[in-house]
N, C-alpha and C positions, 0 to 999 in steps of 0.2 A: 455604590460599592457595597457588596454584601458583607455579612458579619465575618466570614472567613477572611476576606480581603482586609477588613478593618483591623482585625486582630493581628494579621500578618504584618501589616504596616506598623502597628505598634511594637511588635517584636523586633522588626528590623531597624526601625529608626531611619533617619535620613542620611547618616554619615557612615559609609562603609570603610572609611580609612582605618578604623580601629579593629577591623576584622583580623583574626589570626592568619598567619602566613598560609596555612593549608587551605583556608577558605579563599584568600586572595588569589591563590593559584588557579582556582576554578574559573576566575574571570578571564583567564587566557584561552578558554575553550574556543572563543570566536576566532582568535588568531590561529589556533590549531586547525580549525576548519578551513581557513584560507590556504593553509600550507598542506592540507591533507592530500595524499597521493593515492589513497585507496578508500573504498567504502568502510573497511575495517578501521581506518584512522578516523573517519568521520564518526563512526560508532563510538569510539573512545572519547572523542571530543564531546559528543552528546551525553555520554555517561557522566562526564565531569561537570557539565553545565546543568543538567536536569536533576531535580529531586528523585530519589530512588523510586518512589511510587509512580512518577510519570515515566521515567525511563523503562521501568519494568512493564508498564502498560503497553508500550510499543515493542519492546524487545522480547517479552515473554510469549509463551504459547500454552497450549492445553496440556494438562496432566504432567507427565514426566518429560514432556517436550521431545519425545522420541521422533515423531513425525517431522517436527521442525528441524531436527538434526539430520534426518534422512534427506530432506530437501537439499541441504548443502552437500552432504556426503555423496549422494548419487549423482548430482550434477557434476561434481568434481571427478567422478569416476568415468564419465563419458570421454572416451579417447577420440581425438581428431586424427584424420589421415591427411596430412599436409601434402601439397604438391610443390615442386620446386621449379625454378627457372620460369616463373610466370610473371608477366609485367604487372606489378602491384604498385607502381609509382602513384597511381590514383586508385583509391578504393571507394566504392559507392555504398552508402548506408541507407539510401532513400528507398521507400516502398510505398504501399498504400494499404489502408485498412477501411473496408466497406466503402471504397471509392474516395476516401479522404487521403490526399497525398501527405506523407510525413517524411521528414528528413532523416528520421531515426526510427528504427523498429522497436521503440521503447515507449510505452504509454504509462502514465501515472496511475497506479492502482487506486481504487477508492479506499479511503481510510477515514474512520470516524474520529471526531474530537481532536483533530490535529492542532487546534488552538491551545491545547494543554502544553504542546511543545514550544510554541511561539505564537504571540498574538496575531501574526499575519496569517497563520494557519493555511487553509486551502487556497487563499489568494496567492500566497507565495509559491506554493507548489504549482498552481496553474500557470503562473507567470514564468516560472523556471522551465516548465515543459514547453510552453509556447515559444519562449526565446530560442529553444533548441529546434523548433519546427515540428513539434509533436503535439499530443493531445492529452489532456488531463480528464480523468473520470471522477466526477464529483459525487461523493457519498451522500445519501439522504441523511445520514447521521453526522454530517459535517458540523464543525463549530460555527462556520460562517453561513449566513443565509445565502441561498443559491443565487438570488438576484445580486447580492454584493459581489460574489465571485464572478458571475457573468459580466458584470459591469467593469470589473477591474482586471480581468484575466488577459484580455487582448488577443484572444484566439478561441478556437472551438473547444467546447466542453461536451462530454457525454455525461449522462445522469445515471446513477446507480440506485437501485431500489431493492427492497426485501419483500417477502410475503408477510404482510402485517394484517392483524385482525381487523383494524379499523379501515374498511375499504373507502369510507368517505375521505379520510385523511390521505389515503393513497391517491384517490382521484384528484384531490386538491394539489398534491405535490406534482403529479404528472402534468396537470394543467399549468402550474407555475413553471415547470421545467420547459415545456413547449413555449410558453410565453417568453422565457429568457433565451430562446433560440437554440435549445438543445434538441437534436433530432435523432439521437441514438440513446436507447434505454438499455442499461446493463442490469439484468435481473439476477441477483444472487440467490442460489437455490439450496445452499448447503447449511442453512442456519434455521432449522426448525425450533431450536432453542440455543441459548448461549453455551459455549463450551466451558468446561471447568478449568479455569486458569489459576493455578496455585499461587503464582506470584501476586496476582491481584487480590486473592483471598488473604494471603499473609499480610499484605500491605494495607488491607482495609480500604481498597480503592472504591470510591463512590462518586456519584455525580448528583449534586455538587459535592465538593470535598467536605468531609467532616472536620470540624474545628477541634483538633486535638493537639496536645503538646508535641507529639511526634511530627504532625504536619507543620506546626510552627517552627520546630527545630530544623526540619528539612528545608523550609524556605530560608531560614537564617543562614545556612551554609551554602546556599545556591543563590547569591544575591542578584546576579544578572537576570536569571529566570524570574526571580521574585519581583524585580523592578518592572519587567515587562508585564507580569501578571497584574501588578497594581495599576499600571497605566490603562490596560485594556483586558480585563479578565474574560477569558473565553472558556467558561466552565459548564456550559449547557449546550445542548444540541440546537444549532441555529435554525433548523427547519421544522422543529417539532414544537407543539404548544407547551407552554409552561404550566404543568398541572398543579404547581404549588406544593408538591409533596416534599417531605423532608429527605435529607440525604439517605440513600439506600445503596446496598451493594450493587455494583455495575451489572453483574450477572442477573440479579433479580429484576432490575429495571428493564433490561433489554428483553429478557424472556417474557415479560408481561406483554410486550407488544408483538413479538413474533408469533406466527400462526403454526402450531405443530400439526394441524390437520390439513395443511395445504397438499394438494395433489396435482397431477398433470392437468386436470381440468382448470385449476387456478392459473396455470401458465397460459392456458387458452384464454382465460379471462383477461390477462394482461395483454395478450396479443390483440384482442378485440379493442381494448382501451387505448392502445398506443399505435398511432398511425405511422410512426417512423420505424427505423431499423431496430431490431431486437437482438440483444446479445445475452446468452445465458452463461453465467459464471458459477463455477463450483462443480464441474463435471469431472468424474474420474473413471467412468465406465463407458465403453463404446455404445452399448445399447441405450444408455441414457442420452448420449449425444444424438443418436439416431432419433429418439423420441422427441427431443427438443427441436430438431430440424423439421421433423414431420409436423409439429405444431406451428412452426413459423419462425424459428430462430434463424438468423442469417450469419451468426458467428457463435462459436463455443469458446469459453475460456477454461482450459484445463487447470484446475486449481484445487488445493486442499486447504485454502484459506490461510496459507503460511503456517500450517500446523496449529492454528488457533482454535479449531473446532474439535475434530475427532483425533485424539492421540492414538495412533495405531493404523491410520490410513497410510497408503503407500505414498512414496515420494511422487510428486506431480510429474517429474521427468520420466519416471518409470512407465507411466500409463500414456504419456503423450503420443507415441507412435501409433498405438492401436486406435486411439480416439481420432487422430488425424486421418488414418486410413479409412475408418468407418464412414466419415462424412466428406471425403475428398471429392472436390468438384461440386459440392452442394452447399457448403458453408465454410467460412474462414475459421481457422483455429488459432487461438492465442495461448500463450503459456504464462502462468503465474506461479509463484511460490519458490523462492530461493535465489533469485537473481542478485548476485553480489559483484560479479565481474563482467567485463565486456565479453570475455570468452564464453561465459554462460549463455549470452544471447546467441552466439554462433552455434553452440551446442543445441539449444532449443530449436532454432530455425532449421538446422540440419535434420532434426528429428521430427519435423512436421509443422512447427509453428510458423505463422506468418509474421507475428510480432510478439513481443513480451511485455509483461506488466511488472513494474517495480513498486513495492510498497515501503517496506522497512528501509531499504537503501536510501530512498529519498527522505524518509522521516528522520533518519539519523542526521542528514544534512540540515533539515529544518530545525531540529532540536539543537544542533550545534551552533548555528548562526543565522537562523531565519531564512529569508529569500536567498541571500548570498550563499548560505550553506546548501540549500536545495539546488541552486544552480551549479554549485561545485560538484554535487553528487551526479547530476546529469552529465556534466563535462567529463568527469572521471569515467563513467560508463561509456560515453561516446568515444573518448580517446582510446580506451582499452579495446573497444570493439574494432576500431580502425586498425589498431596494431594486430589484433588477433586475426582479422581478415588477411592482412598482408602476410603474416607469418604462416598462415594456413595455405596461402597461395590462391586465395579466392578473391577476385577483385570486386565482387558485389554480393550483398546479402541475398539478392534474388536468385543467385546461382547456387546457393547452398541446398543440399539435399542429403539423402541417406548415404551416398557414396563418400561423403566427407567425414563420416564417423564409422567406428567399428564397435562390435558388440562389447558390452561391459558387464561386469558382475557387481552386485550391490556392495557398496563399501561399508565398513563398520560405521554405525551411526551413533557414535559417542556424543558427549555433551560439549565437545570442543567448539569454540567459536560461537557465533550468534545464531539464533533460529532463522529458519527460512522464511 
């Protein structure tokens, strides 16, 4: 147990019965997660259960969070064109991604450090996706070692990687991923450096956490999270070497590893190193999608990183149709950034995506109640998708296309709701 955990344990003590009523109320977050009917309700349960610094790490975005808000607003602005008197007594949500059959067109987006939300971290997320018949994409900056996740997940995993300066470390991770049975590499290309996330800066977010009175107080008023943290602290990256450095700002730590000099030639280097399928994540321009496919990408993920990188980038849904049209018939296209409802999946698939990725939506469930909460998040999106298909009059996700939506104007992108 590190110094932070020891001090937190001393601050909390072993007896939570004397906690104030407002603190005890936070313990009901797990029950809220079980009863949650929407992702928004899971978000609220996570907000109650997690220390502010942890919740903001997941919920926050870059700068003024304008792009994050756009992700939600412009998805909601997409109007569907329902048909009536269609037999939708059974709706089909199954499809395939790169030849992998999935029961749900929803993949788990790669997220780093999910062990901060719950000790089960990426294991819980992978198990939740696999139980629903889908796939989890494991981040290189995960809290859990990739071998641990692969051994416990019970289903297929894809592996996500960045352009890092240390190519020896990259080769090692790619070798480990292949050894763990992962045959699809998702290469994130929109992080030459870490974005400016004001919430993290204001909260002093660092890895490992700094031992401060504010941190200790945050743990004291979130006892259920703190108890899990004390049992199994997941406060470092599970797949990166421990360099022994003292706590530093998260942005500084990550930027030290990312390679701002990376070019398309470096994508070619990854293509040479990886013998399996290659997916490129973080594309917002048709010409970039074309170049990625030319180099060897078999799928493109249209994504603005959930608004966590460049504040001012367009909503991902806005550029999806043009990217999908550019590489139609040559590469599959997936959509990321803003999925909060099952009807959002319908919208994205109708506009050209083959499947969608969800990040924060699943993270809220994990933060609220661990694996049970993550599973509840997947269930909510699955059930909402089925309802949306039925009400749209489309009996299968594979039948969706441009005829099911009509043109829309950009919606006001205020700060209401959670980021995309």
